[in-house]
C-alpha positions, -999 to +999 in steps of 0.1 A: +083+037+450+096-001+447+087-035+462+086-035+499+083+004+499+119+013+490+123+042+473+142+040+438+164+072+443+182+080+476+173+114+493+205+126+497+237+130+476+260+120+503+258+095+532+284+088+561+279+050+555+267+033+522+256-006+525+259-023+496+233-053+501+201-051+526+198-088+535+207-103+565+242-088+573+233-054+557+204-050+580+223-063+608+251-037+604+221-008+596+206-018+630+231-018+652+246+014+637+210+029+648+215+012+684+249+027+688+241+059+708+275+072+700+270+066+663+254+100+648+261+094+611+235+091+582+233+054+565+219+045+529+214+007+521+215+002+488+196-034+478+191-046+442+160-070+450+141-055+477+115-089+475+149-104+488+134-135+470+169-148+456+192-139+484+208-163+508+190-151+537+158-163+521+171-198+516+187-203+550+181-235+568+183-211+596+200-228+626+229-219+650+256-240+666+284-233+689+303-267+672+332-247+654+368-253+656+377-218+663+372-202+697+362-167+680+336-188+660+321-199+694+320-169+711+304-152+678+277-181+681+274-177+720+264-139+713+240-148+686+221-172+708+217-147+736+207-122+711+182-144+697+165-155+729+165-117+744+156-103+710+124-082+724+149-068+750+180-058+728+155-043+705+141-017+732+109-037+744+092-031+715+059-052+714+058-054+677+094-077+680+082-114+688+097-136+716+121-160+701+134-193+714+159-215+699+145-252+694+178-265+709+173-303+695+213-297+688+238-308+660+254-341+660+283-349+639+291-385+633+325-397+627+333-429+607+372-426+609+397-423+637+410-394+619+375-378+620+368-386+653+400-371+665+391-336+649+357-341+667+377-344+700+401-315+692+369-294+685+354-303+713+381-295+736+381-256+722+344-255+723+343-264+761+370-241+770+348-218+754+320-224+778+300-248+751+279-279+767+295-301+739+295-339+747+314-366+730+295-400+724+302-434+717+281-453+689+266-469+723+257-439+738+243-424+708+221-456+703+207-452+736+198-418+730+186-421+693+183-457+689+166-450+652+204-446+638+222-473+621+259-469+635+277-498+623+306-475+607+305-450+633+335-440+658+323-411+679+299-387+678+297-350+690+266-332+702+256-303+722+218-294+730+224-261+747+218-231+722+218-254+692+190-257+669+165-237+647+157-201+652+134-179+629+160-161+610+133-142+587+115-126+620+149-114+632+156-098+598+124-082+594+126-065+628+162-055+620+148-041+589+116-027+598+134-009+630+165+007+610+143+026+589+120+035+616+151+050+631+161+072+598+184+044+579+175+047+542+168+015+521+168+019+484+159-004+455+189-002+432+223-016+423+257+000+427+278-003+396+307+015+404+331+030+430+353+062+425+387+064+445+399+097+456+433+114+439+453+094+467+435+057+456+430+053+493+397+060+499+362+057+481+350+090+473+315+078+459+295+053+444+275+051+414+239+037+408+226+021+381+205+050+378+237+073+371+233+088+404+269+096+421+268+092+462+295+108+481+303+084+509+322+083+545+327+045+545+316+015+521+305-019+533+304-047+512+275-068+525+264-085+494+268-120+497+276-143+472+285-112+449+311-101+474+336-105+446+318-085+422+314-056+447+350-057+454+359-054+421+344-022+418+372-010+443+398-028+425+402-055+452+400-091+450+382-108+475+378-149+474+341-153+476+319-171+451+284-187+449+285-222+457+252-241+455+234-257+482+204-280+479+177-285+507+144-307+507+114-308+533+098-343+534+072-360+554+084-397+569+055-422+567+068-434+602+080-404+620+105-408+645+097-408+686+115-378+694+131-349+681+160-354+653+193-334+661+205-316+628+229-349+619+259-343+598+264-377+582+300-382+573+288-385+536+283-343+541+245-348+539+227-333+572+190-336+582+170-319+611+136-322+627+111-298+612+082-307+629+049-323+625+065-357+612+086-333+586+119-331+585+145-308+568+174-320+548+204-309+527+235-314+506+256-306+476+270-324+449+306-336+449+316-315+421+311-281+437+321-253+413+309-218+414+276-209+399+261-181+384+246-158+404+211-165+389+214-204+390+192-218+415+179-249+396+174-280+415+196-315+408+171-340+410+195-367+403+212-359+434+183-365+457+174-394+441+210-412+435+228-397+468+206-380+496+176-401+498+198-437+499+223-418+523+192-408+545+176-442+545+207-461+549+214-438+580+177-439+593+158-470+579+124-450+588+134-427+561+129-453+534+094-444+530+090-408+526+073-380+504+091-347+495+068-316+501+094-288+491+127-282+476+149-255+466+184-243+461+203-214+477+238-204+475+266-199+500+289-173+499+317-193+502+354-182+512+372-205+492+406-191+510+396-206+544+357-208+548+359-182+573+344-147+573+364-115+560+355-084+584+367-052+586+389-027+564+409-032+537+446-022+548+451+002+519+413+015+509+406+018+548+369+030+542+364+000+522+349-026+546+343-063+540+315-083+556+317-114+534+324-147+529+308-166+556+306-199+539+271-209+549+273-194+588+260-159+580+225-160+594+235-174+629+267-150+630+251-121+621+243-104+654+278-105+665+287-093+629+265-064+628+273-053+661+313-055+654+306-036+621+287-008+642+316-007+665+343-003+636+326+025+617+319+042+650+348+040+669+378+025+645+381-006+666+364-038+678+352-034+713+332-065+721+347-094+703+378-091+687+375-099+651+413-092+640+417-127+630+387-125+603+404-093+587+414-090+550+452-089+559+455-126+563+446-131+527+475-109+516+496-129+539+485-160+532+476-168+570+448-193+567+425-195+599+408-231+586+374-237+600+373-277+602+334-275+612+320-266+576+286-283+569 
């Protein structure tokens, strides 16, 4: 046996579904398959790092929002919020599943130009039409609610404090993985290193593991996060997803704020939110934002000193006296095409399914995406939310669905 009790070899030579990657998206798909009474097939999850130490799931800031620029993304998050806050019911009233709530301090976008303000107004129209409780606030209205901000340069703010904020993503991940395994999903510690197509070239016949074992498969799900392009290339497919480094710091303020701090998105791109107990979580990235090696998790200490901290202290003067308690770097699985998910089958290799390119939104979108994948694998169609807009075909036809609200 390997880490986390994962076997190192599959028990069978053939599975109906092979999921490449067992972190948040892979485990969401596995669990939703087990929860669908119409799915009766076998599932193998291949995870290269069963400690999950370096996966994007482990490095997430674990928040959820409905403030997107596309209706589908709003709907995806609305289901996510319902799922999170009714987790035990969704998971069969299992007493081992925690009762979770979203700590709804909200997201606050700050616009410092008329153009950005117009974008917030357009986005708010989309969000409200979908039932989100988004409010647009003038600088005076922001100051009345949150008097600690300096707002001299701000034109408009956008906030929603209903089902927007922090949630315990790792608790959901652990519950999915544990229950999926108890229901018969097989997790193995290993790595897919090759895929073989059939004679027509229109199906993946098998995957080969690093151990040399060849596993026949009905469908392959690419749930390999920042490694999505590497996995797709084994099937002869190009997918525009690459690892982009994102930095996070948790700090303690000498003078904590007197109320919860919304997840504040400064016009500079720096974001900061409440963490509890007089501590705060903030994040950002360098102006030069290239793809990075899969194993590059080195911190950029100059970024904190030269950009992040000065930006925080300028926007919230009480953050001039702070002490960093912890810090880490993680990877976005960035879809460089349009920063939106890629989900569903390849148009020519029909049993190769994408679950990729979430560009920092993966944790919050995982309930809806896991459900959608289980529907496609079971019925060959979407039944809850129509995900066709996010299919791979749009990349071939260069039809971008640009998400304007990317942090």
